[in-house]
Every structure is written in C-alpha cells, then in structure tokens.
N, C-alpha and C positions, 0 to 999 in steps of 0.2 A: 512300212511301219514308221510312224513319226516318232521322233525322239522328243521327250519333254525337257524343258529347261530345268536346271538344278534349282531347288527351292530359293536359294539366296538371289539368283538372277531373276527368277519370276517375281519376287518381292520388289527388287530394284526396278524392273520394267514397269510393274504396276504403279509404283510410286511416281516414276517419271511420267507415265501416261496420265495419272490423276493430277499431277502438278501442272501439266501442260493444259489442263482444262478438258481433257477427253476422258470419258468414262468407258470402261470395257463394255463390249457389246452385251454381255450377259447382265450387266448392272443397269442398263437402260431399260425403261419400260415404255410401252407404246404411248403413254400419256405425257411423257416427259417433254416431248416437242411442243406441246401446247401450254405447258406450265412455265411461268417465268422463274428464273433462278431465285432461290431464297436470298433475301437481303438481311444481313444482320446489322442492327442498329448499334453504332458505337456510343458508349455512354458519354454524356456531356461532361467535360472536364470542369471541376469546381474551381471558381476563382477564389483562391485563398484570401487575397487581400480584401476583396469585397465582403467575404464571410467574416473576417476579423473586424473590419470597420463597422459592419452592421451590428455585431455583438457589442463592441465597445460603445457605440452610440446608444444602443438599447439599454446597456448596463450603466449609463451615465458616467463614463470615463472621460468624456469631452476630448476625444482624440483630435490631434491636428496632423495632417499629412505633411511630411517633409517634401518640399517641392521637387517633382521629377523622380521621386523614389517610391517604392512600395514599403515605406517606413512610416509608422505612426508614433507620435509623441504624446504623452499624457503625464499628469502629476498625481502622486499618491501621498496621502497624509498618514504616516505611521504613528506609532505610540509617542514618538518624540519629535519628529521632524518630517518635512516634505522632501520628496526626491522625485527625480525624473524617471519615467518608465518609457522605454523604447520597445516597440514591436517591429521587428524586421521580418518581412515576408519575402521569402525567396521562391518566387513562382516556379521558375524552371526546375529548381532542385526539389520542389514540393516540401519546403521546410518553413517553420515559423519559430523564431527565437524571440524571447522576452528578456529585456535587460532592466534591472534596477540600478540606477547610477546616482550616487550622492552628489550634492551641490559642489563640493570642493574636491581637490586632488591631494594626494599624499605628498608632502615635501620630500625632496631627495634624501635628507638625513634620516627619515623615518620609514623609507620604503622597505628596508630589510625586516624591520619589526612588523610592518603591515603584511609583508609576504608570509612571515611565520604565522601571523594571526589567521589569515585567510586559508593557509594550508591546513592549519589545525581545525578550522571551521569546516573545511571541505571533507575532512576525514569522517566517514560515517554518514554523510548526507546521501539519502536515497534519491533525491530529485535535485538537479541543478548543481551549480558550482560557482565559486567566486573566481574572478580573474583580476589581474592587475597589469597594467602597461608600465613597465619599468622606465620607459622613456619619459612619459609625462605624469605618471602617478595616478592615472585614472583607475579607480576600482569599480567593478560592477559585479552583479550577481545575474547569472544566466539560467533560464530554463528553456528547453527547446523540444521540438517534435518533428519527426520525419514522417510525411504523409504519403509517400510513394505507394500507390495502390490502395489508398484509404480515403476516407471522407472526414473532413474537419467538422466537428460538432460544437455547439455552444458549450456543452459541458467540458470538452477538451480545452477550449479557450479559457473558460472560467478556471479550470484547474491550473493551466499554465500561468495565468496572471495571479491567481490566488496563492499558489505555492511560492511563486517568486516573491511576492510582496510580504508574505508571512515570514519566510525564512530571512529575507533581507532585514525586516523589522526586528527580528530576534537578535541578529548579529551586528547590526549597525551601532548600537550603543557601545558594544565591546570594542569596535574599531575606534570609536571616539576616545575610549579609555586608553587604548594602545597609543594613539596619537598624542595623548596627554602624558605619556611616559610609563604607563603600567606595563609589566611584563606580559607578553601574549599568552603564555601558558596559564598564568594566574587568572587572567580575564576569561579564557575559554573554560577553565574549570568552574568558575563562578556561573557562567552562562548555562553550561550544560549540566550543572549540579554534580560535578565530579569532585572527589576529595583528593 
C-alpha cells in the first residue's frame, strides 16, 4: 500500500514541478506536444515625455526642452503677469510634475512672511502645493501625478497644467502684496473671501 504525501507537501511539490516548467502527467494532454507554448504579449510602456510634449505642442504651449533632460519649459500669461511653467517628467519613477515659478525671488528679509503666506495658501488646497527654497527665495507651485501601472491621458495633462496655472494665478497677486509689506493673514482672508 502506497502512502500519499501530506496535502501541504503535495502542494509544495506541485508548485516546484510547475515552476520548473514541468507539468504533472495527468495535466498533459496528447496534443500538447504539437502546440507551441502560449506567448503573452507585454504591454508597450508609454513614453511619458513624448506624451506630454505632444500634448503641449498640440495645445499651443510652445514648450522648449531643457537640453539633456526630460524637462519642458513654457510661459503662461495669467491675469496680471507672465510666469515660467516647468514640466519635469521622471520616466523611471513614472511621475510628472508641473511647476509655476514667478520671475523674481523673495528677498531674505521677506522670506518668513512669504513662508507664512504660502503655508496659509496651502491649507485647504485639494490639488497641489506651494514650496519655497529658503536658501535662494524661489517660490513655486507644484501639481504632480504618479502613473505607475497607469496611462497618462491628454485630459490628465490638461488638468495638471490647468489646475496649476489657475491656482497660481489666484494666489500670485497676494504674494506680491505680502512682498510689499501687507500681513499674510489679511491678504489670504481677502483672496479666499474669509472674514
């Protein structure tokens, strides 16, 4: 009388045999020797940079590539002024980030007030955030998306760029007021309609 393997060992053995490319005898049929193994086609990986570039060209952003990088630069005219828009495509990480950056930097003496202003502006934003480099005074507004396992569409790019520029346009005049000496809280209340 033959003794059968305990169930957990039988499963382990079956997994080993299948992973080694061998099928158990009862799983093979007589036609399998004449049929080629099934080939599964790997999906083509989307080139994010080319997708963003094509959209921006089609949408008349007039982007310029930063030499040697997957970074595009364009300019946007808001309600009151022009500013630079940077689109940084991180292919290996499958991420796209959009930055709106004003033409000038915050002077050292005003960086604390500017930091308070952008912190107050950030509170409650559903999309994006302001950032400031305390070393050189650069302020920027960022929107970004992670596309691991997904596909970047024109609508997603339009939303990234559109939300970025609309929010930056809303808060940039307030930043100018803060840099002219107005208290950040007073400026935010006026912009957001708070009392």
